[in-house]
C-alpha positions as CSV (number, residue, x, y, z in Angstrom):
1,M,115.0,186.9,88.3
2,G,112.2,188.1,90.4
3,L,110.5,187.6,93.7
4,D,110.6,183.9,94.9
5,M,108.7,183.3,98.2
6,Y,108.8,180.3,100.5
7,A,107.1,179.1,103.6
8,V,108.8,176.2,105.4
9,A,108.4,174.3,108.6
10,T,111.1,172.9,110.8
11,S,111.5,171.2,114.2
12,W,113.9,174.0,115.2
13,E,112.3,176.4,117.7
14,V,113.8,179.5,116.0
15,P,115.5,179.5,112.6
16,L,119.1,180.3,112.7
17,S,120.6,183.3,110.9
18,R,122.1,180.9,108.4
19,Q,120.1,179.4,105.6
20,L,118.8,176.0,106.5
21,E,119.7,173.0,104.4
22,P,116.8,171.2,102.5
23,H,117.0,168.2,104.8
24,E,116.3,170.5,107.9
25,Y,112.9,171.7,106.8
26,E,109.7,170.8,105.1
27,E,108.6,173.1,102.3
28,L,105.0,174.1,103.0
29,H,104.3,176.6,100.2
30,T,105.9,178.6,97.4
31,W,104.8,181.7,95.6
32,R,106.3,183.4,92.5
33,K,105.9,187.2,92.2
34,H,103.2,187.9,94.7
35,P,104.5,191.3,96.0
36,N,101.5,192.3,98.0
37,L,101.9,189.2,100.2
38,H,105.6,190.0,100.5
39,G,104.8,193.6,101.5
40,W,102.5,192.2,104.2
41,M,105.3,190.0,105.5
42,E,107.8,192.8,105.4
43,A,105.5,195.0,107.5
44,L,105.2,192.2,110.0
45,Y,109.0,191.8,110.0
46,D,109.4,195.5,110.7
47,E,106.8,195.2,113.6
48,K,108.8,192.4,115.1
49,G,111.9,194.6,115.2
50,G,113.6,193.5,112.0
51,T,116.5,195.7,111.0
52,E,118.1,193.9,108.0
53,L,117.0,194.3,104.4
54,F,114.1,191.8,104.1
55,N,115.7,189.5,101.6
56,C,116.6,185.9,102.5
57,V,115.7,186.7,106.1
58,P,113.5,184.1,107.9
59,L,110.4,185.5,109.5
60,V,108.8,183.2,112.2
61,L,105.0,183.1,111.9
62,T,102.8,182.6,114.9
63,P,99.2,181.5,115.1
64,E,98.3,185.2,115.8
65,D,100.2,186.3,112.7
66,L,98.3,183.7,110.6
67,D,95.0,185.0,112.0
68,R,95.9,188.6,111.0
69,L,97.0,187.4,107.6
70,E,93.8,185.5,107.0
71,A,91.7,188.5,107.9
72,D,93.7,190.7,105.6
73,V,93.6,188.1,102.7
74,R,89.9,187.7,103.0
75,A,89.4,191.5,103.1
76,A,91.7,192.0,100.1
77,N,93.7,194.2,102.4
78,L,97.3,193.2,101.5
79,P,99.4,196.4,100.9
80,H,100.2,197.3,97.3
81,T,103.9,196.5,97.0
82,E,106.3,197.2,94.2
83,G,109.9,196.2,93.7
84,F,112.5,195.5,91.1
85,F,111.3,192.4,89.2
86,F,108.6,191.8,91.9
87,G,105.8,191.4,89.3
88,E,102.3,192.3,90.3
89,S,99.6,190.7,92.6
90,D,96.3,190.6,90.7
91,G,93.8,189.4,93.3
92,S,93.7,185.8,92.0
93,E,96.0,184.6,94.8
94,T,93.4,184.5,97.5
95,E,92.6,180.8,97.5
96,D,96.3,179.9,97.3
97,D,97.1,182.2,100.2
98,L,94.3,180.6,102.3
99,A,95.6,177.2,101.4
100,F,99.0,178.2,102.7
101,I,97.5,179.5,105.9
102,A,95.7,176.1,106.5
103,K,99.0,174.2,105.9
104,A,100.9,176.6,108.2
105,R,98.3,176.1,111.0
106,K,98.6,172.4,110.7
107,A,102.4,172.5,110.9
108,L,102.1,174.7,114.0
109,A,99.6,172.3,115.6
110,D,102.1,169.5,114.9
111,G,104.7,171.4,117.0
112,L,106.8,172.8,114.1
113,T,108.1,176.3,113.6
114,V,106.8,178.0,110.5
115,F,108.7,180.7,108.8
116,Y,108.5,182.8,105.6
117,Y,111.4,184.0,103.5
118,A,111.8,185.5,100.1
119,W,114.7,185.8,97.7
120,W,114.7,188.7,95.1
């Protein structure tokens, strides 16, 4: 139990409301219990008009989103986030987050759609 987080890339322009099958995407990155990053993604989801509970809901990430995320990661400006079984971000995740951003930028440059989702 806990916060499992994923970034995937697909050739589909916009992820469907259903969960994609493993053969339909490339897994870019995973995190386990990094709630501050999840809180950042949830705030972005809300900004983009999300209305559902942000659990197992795909969030499309644009180059501009990645620029904002990189700035916030480098500034240690991810929002403190708590949740049932979410664990705790401890600040050691910075290099891993930046590695994800680099992979996501490459996938976007290759013409793929990148999205984030979490299951908790």
